[in-house]
C-alpha positions in Angstrom: -2.6 -10.0 3.7 -0.3 -7.8 5.6 3.0 -9.6 5.7 5.2 -6.8 7.0 4.3 -3.5 8.8 5.3 -0.1 7.6 5.0 3.3 9.4 1.7 3.7 11.3 1.0 0.0 11.0 0.5 0.2 7.2 0.9 -2.9 5.0 4.4 -2.4 3.6 4.7 -6.1 2.6 1.6 -7.9 1.4 0.4 -11.1 -0.2 -2.6 -11.1 -2.5 -5.7 -13.2 -1.5 -8.9 -14.3 -3.1 -11.8 -14.1 -0.6 -14.9 -14.7 -2.7 -17.4 -13.6 -0.1 -16.0 -10.0 -0.2 -17.2 -9.7 -3.8 -20.9 -9.7 -2.8 -20.2 -7.3 0.1 -18.4 -4.8 -2.2 -21.2 -5.1 -4.8 -23.9 -4.3 -2.2 -21.9 -1.4 -0.7 -21.2 0.0 -4.2 -24.8 -0.2 -5.2 -26.0 1.3 -1.9 -23.8 4.4 -2.2 -24.0 4.5 -6.0 -20.2 4.3 -6.2 -18.3 4.0 -9.5 -14.7 4.6 -8.6 -11.9 3.2 -6.5 -12.9 1.8 -3.1 -10.7 -0.1 -0.7 -11.8 -2.1 2.3 -9.4 -3.3 5.0 -10.6 -6.4 6.8 -9.4 -9.2 9.1 -10.5 -12.7 8.4 -12.1 -14.4 11.4 -13.3 -18.0 11.0 -13.6 -17.6 7.2 -15.6 -14.4 7.5 -14.2 -10.9 6.6 -14.6 -8.3 9.5 -14.2 -4.9 7.9 -12.1 -2.3 9.7 -11.8 0.6 7.3 -13.2 1.9 4.0 -11.4 4.4 1.7 -12.8 5.9 -1.5 -9.5 5.5 -3.3 -7.4 2.9 -4.9 -4.7 1.2 -2.8 -1.9 -1.3 -3.5 -2.0 -1.0 -7.3 1.4 -2.7 -7.6 0.3 -5.8 -5.9 -3.0 -5.9 -7.8 -1.2 -5.5 -11.2 1.3 -8.3 -10.4 -1.7 -10.5 -9.4 -3.4 -9.7 -12.8 -5.6 -6.7 -12.2 -4.4 -3.3 -13.5 -6.4 -0.8 -11.3 -5.2 2.4 -13.0 -6.2 1.0 -16.5 -9.5 -0.2 -15.1 -10.3 3.2 -13.5 -9.4 5.0 -16.7 -11.7 2.8 -18.6 -14.5 3.4 -16.1 -13.9 7.2 -16.4 -14.5 6.8 -20.2 -17.7 4.8 -19.6 -16.1 1.4 -20.4 -17.0 -1.2 -17.8 -15.0 -4.5 -17.8 -16.8 -7.4 -19.5 -16.3 -9.7 -16.6 -15.3 -9.5 -12.9 -11.5 -9.2 -12.5 -10.0 -11.2 -9.7 -6.3 -11.3 -9.1 -4.2 -14.4 -8.5 -3.7 -15.2 -4.8 -0.3 -15.6 -3.3 1.5 -12.7 -5.1 4.0 -11.1 -2.7 5.0 -7.5 -2.9 6.8 -5.0 -0.7 8.0 -1.5 -0.2 11.5 -1.5 1.3 11.1 2.2 2.2 7.9 1.5 4.0 9.3 -1.4 5.9 12.4 0.6 6.9 10.2 3.4 8.2 8.1 0.8 10.1 11.2 -0.8 11.6 12.6 2.5 12.7 9.2 3.7 14.1 8.8 0.5 16.1 12.3 -0.2 17.3 14.1 3.2 17.1 17.1 1.1 16.4 19.8 1.7 13.7 20.7 -1.9 13.9 17.1 -3.1 13.1 16.9 -0.7 10.1 20.3 -1.7 8.7 19.5 -5.4 9.3 16.2 -5.0 7.3 17.9 -3.1 4.5 20.6 -5.9 4.2 17.8 -8.5 4.0 16.2 -6.5 1.2 19.5 -6.6 -0.7 19.8 -10.3 -0.3 16.1 -11.1 -0.9 15.8 -12.8 2.5 12.9 -12.9 5.0 10.0 -10.7 3.9 11.8 -10.0 0.7 12.1 -13.6 -0.5 10.0 -14.2 -3.6 8.6 -10.7 -3.3 8.6 -7.8 -5.7 9.5 -4.2 -4.8 6.7 -1.9 -5.9 7.7 1.5 -4.7 11.5 1.8 -5.4 12.4 -1.0 -7.9 16.0 0.0 -8.0 17.2 -3.2 -9.7 15.2 -2.2 -12.8 15.2 1.6 -12.3 18.5 2.8 -10.7 17.1 6.3 -10.1 14.6 4.9 -7.6 17.5 4.1 -5.4 18.0 7.8 -4.7 14.9 8.3 -2.5 15.3 4.9 -0.9 18.9 5.7 0.2 17.9 9.2 1.3 15.3 7.7 3.7 17.7 5.0 4.8 20.4 7.6 5.6 18.0 9.7 7.6 16.8 6.7 9.5 20.4 5.6 10.3 21.1 9.1 11.6 17.9 9.4 13.6 15.8 6.3 13.7 13.7 7.9 16.5 12.4 10.5 14.0 10.7 8.0 11.6 7.2 9.2 12.6 8.2 12.8 11.8 9.5 11.8 8.4 6.3 10.0 7.6 4.2 12.9 8.8 6.1 15.2 6.4 5.1 13.0 3.5 1.4 12.8 4.6 1.3 16.6 5.0 2.4 17.0 1.3 -0.4 14.9 -0.1 -3.4 15.0 2.3 -6.4 17.3 1.8 -6.4 19.6 4.8 -9.7 20.9 6.4 -8.9 24.5 5.2 -8.8 23.2 1.6 -12.2 21.5 2.0 -13.6 24.7 3.3 -12.2 26.7 0.5 -13.7 24.3 -2.1 -17.1 24.5 -0.3 -17.0 28.3 -0.5 -16.8 28.2 -4.4 
């Protein structure tokens, strides 16, 4: 469940759920397209029924899944080696995780306010609001002090120019997305 919005409406704070009817849906979809890798489905729950919004052929939210009891990277490596799990793996519901950086970007994008960005950062330091009983999965600076460097770099940029959060996010996407020119190049080989 999306508990807090990041840039572009992404789920920068989340709570794990167990929605049993999705298992059958994913099984049918996987069998239909002969899929054997990562697959994520975004949905909203409406009257106890999932309404699917988006499907991506990739793994998402591995930090939340791992804390809930399902190690996606390990599972996918096993699948790549031809080792299927012996039983269906379902994570514990109610596990809360967040990305402070994502939440800061979302706050700046939505409000364009330094005050809102700073208020959210201070909440993260005090483990209040969205951060209460939640685990940082992107920049866990309390355990890894070096992860504080990118977090503070983004925070400082947002405090200087909160109105440029979307540009900052776009720069990150440009550096990892597969561009149409790359696809064309690969097709040509």
